[in-house]
C-alpha positions in Angstrom: 143.6 47.4 259.5 147.1 46.4 260.8 149.6 45.0 257.9 150.1 41.3 258.4 153.1 39.9 259.8 155.6 38.2 257.7 158.7 39.8 257.9 162.0 39.0 260.7 165.1 41.2 260.5 168.6 38.8 262.0 170.9 41.7 262.9 174.3 39.8 262.3 176.8 42.1 261.5 178.4 42.6 265.1 182.0 41.4 265.5 181.7 38.9 268.0 184.4 40.0 270.2 182.7 38.6 273.5 184.0 35.1 271.5 187.1 36.1 270.9 190.2 34.3 269.0 187.1 31.5 268.1 185.3 34.6 265.9 188.5 36.2 264.6 187.7 34.8 261.0 183.9 32.7 261.6 180.6 34.7 262.2 179.3 34.2 266.1 176.2 33.3 264.1 177.5 30.2 262.4 179.5 28.9 265.6 177.1 24.8 266.1 175.1 24.3 268.6 175.4 20.6 268.7 175.2 19.7 265.0 173.1 23.2 263.8 175.0 27.0 263.7 173.3 29.2 266.2 171.6 31.6 263.5 169.9 28.6 262.2 167.8 28.0 265.5 166.1 31.7 265.0 166.0 31.0 261.4 164.2 28.4 262.5 161.6 29.7 265.4 160.9 32.5 263.0 159.5 29.7 260.0 157.7 28.4 262.9 156.4 31.4 263.5 154.6 32.3 260.6 157.4 34.2 258.8 158.2 34.1 255.3 160.2 37.0 254.9 164.3 36.5 256.6 166.1 39.9 256.3 169.8 39.3 257.3 171.7 42.3 257.9 175.8 41.1 257.8 178.8 43.1 257.9 182.4 42.7 256.1 183.7 39.0 256.7 179.7 36.9 257.2 179.7 35.1 253.9 179.2 32.3 255.4 176.0 32.9 256.8 174.2 33.4 253.4 176.3 30.5 252.5 175.2 28.0 255.0 171.6 28.3 253.4 172.8 28.0 249.7 173.0 25.4 247.7 176.4 23.0 247.4 175.7 21.7 243.7 179.1 20.2 244.2 178.4 19.3 247.7 174.7 17.9 246.9 177.0 15.6 243.5 179.7 14.4 245.9 177.3 12.6 248.4 174.4 11.6 245.9 177.6 9.5 244.2 179.3 8.3 247.5 175.2 7.2 248.4 175.1 9.5 251.3 171.8 10.0 251.2 170.7 10.8 254.3 173.2 13.5 253.7 172.1 15.2 251.8 168.4 14.8 253.6 170.3 17.5 255.7 171.7 19.6 253.4 168.9 18.9 251.1 167.0 20.6 254.1 169.5 23.7 255.0 168.8 25.2 251.4 165.7 24.6 251.1 164.2 26.1 253.8 164.0 29.4 253.7 164.7 32.2 250.6 166.7 35.4 251.9 167.2 38.8 251.2 170.4 40.5 252.6 172.1 44.0 253.6 174.9 44.4 254.6 175.3 47.2 257.9 178.6 49.3 256.2 179.9 50.6 259.9 179.3 48.9 263.4 177.1 51.9 264.8 174.0 49.4 267.4 171.7 47.6 267.0 169.1 50.7 266.2 171.4 51.3 263.6 171.7 47.6 261.7 167.2 47.7 262.0 167.7 50.8 260.4 169.6 49.5 257.9 166.9 46.8 257.5 164.2 49.6 256.2 163.7 49.5 252.7 163.7 45.3 252.8 160.9 45.6 255.7 159.3 48.3 253.8 155.8 49.7 255.4 154.5 46.7 257.6 155.2 45.8 260.7 158.1 43.0 261.7 160.0 40.8 263.8 163.9 41.5 265.1 165.9 38.5 266.3 169.0 38.7 267.8 170.3 35.3 267.1 172.4 35.3 270.3 169.1 34.8 272.4 168.6 31.0 272.1 165.7 30.6 273.6 164.8 26.4 274.3 160.8 26.4 274.3 158.2 24.1 273.2 156.4 26.7 271.4 158.0 28.9 269.2 158.7 32.1 271.3 158.3 34.5 268.5 154.7 32.8 268.0 154.1 33.4 271.2 154.4 37.1 271.0 152.9 37.2 267.9 149.1 36.4 269.4 149.9 39.8 271.4 150.4 41.2 268.3 147.6 40.4 266.6 145.5 40.8 269.9 146.2 44.4 270.3 148.0 45.6 266.6 150.4 47.3 269.0 154.2 46.9 269.5 155.5 43.9 271.2 158.9 42.4 273.2 160.1 39.7 274.8 160.5 39.6 278.4 162.2 37.6 281.3 162.0 37.5 285.1 165.4 37.4 286.6 166.8 37.9 289.8 166.8 41.5 291.7 171.5 41.1 291.3 171.1 41.0 287.5 168.4 43.8 286.7 171.9 45.9 285.7 172.7 43.4 283.4 169.3 44.1 280.7 167.2 46.4 279.8 164.4 46.7 282.4 160.7 48.1 281.5 158.5 49.4 284.5 154.6 49.1 283.8 152.4 46.4 285.2 150.8 43.3 284.5 148.1 43.4 282.4 147.0 39.3 281.9 148.6 35.8 281.6 151.5 37.3 280.8 151.3 40.4 279.1 153.3 43.4 280.3 151.6 46.9 279.7 155.1 48.9 279.9 154.8 52.4 280.6 159.1 53.0 280.1 162.2 51.4 280.1 165.4 51.8 281.5 168.7 50.1 280.1 171.3 48.7 282.7 169.6 50.5 286.1 173.0 50.8 287.8 170.2 51.8 291.3 166.7 51.0 291.9 165.8 49.1 289.0 161.4 50.2 287.9 160.2 45.5 287.8 162.7 43.0 287.4 161.6 42.3 283.6 164.5 41.8 281.2 163.7 42.8 277.5 164.9 39.5 275.7 167.0 40.1 271.9 162.9 39.3 270.2 160.7 42.5 268.9 158.0 42.6 266.6 157.8 46.4 265.7 155.7 48.8 263.6 157.1 50.3 260.4 156.7 53.9 262.3 160.2 53.2 264.3 162.4 53.3 261.1 161.4 57.3 260.9 162.4 57.2 264.5 165.9 55.4 264.8 166.5 58.2 261.4 166.2 61.3 263.9 167.4 59.0 267.6 171.2 60.4 267.9 174.4 58.4 269.0 174.3 57.0 272.6 176.3 55.0 274.7 179.1 53.9 272.7 178.6 56.4 270.4 175.3 54.4 269.0 172.7 54.1 267.8 170.3 52.5 270.1 167.0 50.5 269.5 166.0 51.2 273.9 165.7 54.5 272.6 163.5 54.1 269.8 161.1 51.5 272.1 161.5 54.5 274.6 159.8 56.7 271.9 157.4 53.9 271.2 156.1 53.7 274.8 155.3 57.6 274.1 153.7 57.1 271.4 150.7 54.3 272.1 150.2 51.1 274.0 153.5 49.3 274.3 153.5 45.5 275.4 156.1 42.7 276.3 155.1 39.0 276.7 156.9 36.9 279.5 158.3 33.4 276.8 156.9 30.2 277.9 161.2 28.7 278.0 164.8 29.3 278.5 167.0 31.7 277.6 170.7 31.3 276.5 173.0 33.6 275.8 174.8 31.9 273.7 176.9 35.3 272.1 178.9 34.5 275.6 181.3 31.2 276.2 178.7 30.8 279.4 176.2 31.0 277.4 177.4 28.8 274.7 178.5 25.9 277.3 175.4 25.4 279.2 173.1 25.8 275.4 175.1 23.0 274.1 175.0 20.4 277.2 171.1 21.4 277.1 170.1 21.0 273.5 172.9 18.1 273.3 170.1 15.9 276.2 167.2 16.7 273.9 169.2 15.6 271.0 167.1 12.3 269.2 170.5 10.9 268.6 172.6 11.5 271.0 170.8 12.4 274.4 170.5 9.6 275.9 174.8 8.6 275.2 175.4 12.0 276.2 173.0 11.9 279.4 175.0 9.1 280.8 178.9 10.7 279.9 177.7 13.6 282.0 176.4 11.2 284.7 179.9 8.9 284.1 182.2 12.5 284.8 180.0 13.9 287.5 180.2 10.7 289.5 184.4 10.3 288.6 184.1 14.1 289.7 182.2 13.1 292.9 184.9 10.6 293.8 187.8 12.4 292.8 
């Protein structure tokens, strides 16, 4: 019988070089997307998907990630004394949102190594991995969509997104066949294919994996860039049994790079209950001015 899925790992140890110089001191996961840090959207997705054991993989200089979700007694007292109850409520929601387990990746050895670093915290249970850079705007949480496939099959599941043929060289691409509504049975995967890609379905930063992946990662040799690649371990899992992808319903933004971050900011701002209408009017006025000029 498959153990219940309750754990989610968040790899947050990267340097964020695609966002330099903004991320020279500030962790990229803490850059604001409208009025919340990028990571908080991922935390909320995991929570809304029924995951309550959250493991953050950090590195030196990223203490602000944990501070954000901790209690801030002095700030709370100041807001209370000044009668700023609306702001106090927002701060309180964040600090009560989740309890986090923090582990540190001491060397920058890639995503596979970051996941392996969480081994002891995860234990002998299936777990999810959520890459905070991949922000997904969806009516239903992406991980929750994937969770149904996992509970139906008891097998690994990764998030997929259909991309244009000219974009396949930018992603890990899966081979296999569609076997149901949005469900793809994977036979292999290729990291950033330079020649003809096996499909147009790209791997996006959401994974539901069995604990057996840790043993595979421990014996996985360093690959591209001298790093332990998670994709190499996933290919080994494919050989061991059924492995599924799920073409999620939603829109994905690469908020770890500048243009993707800007697109996400615009779309999330337009949906914001307090800011959306006024921001839309502003954008329309900007476009009108640009058209005239």
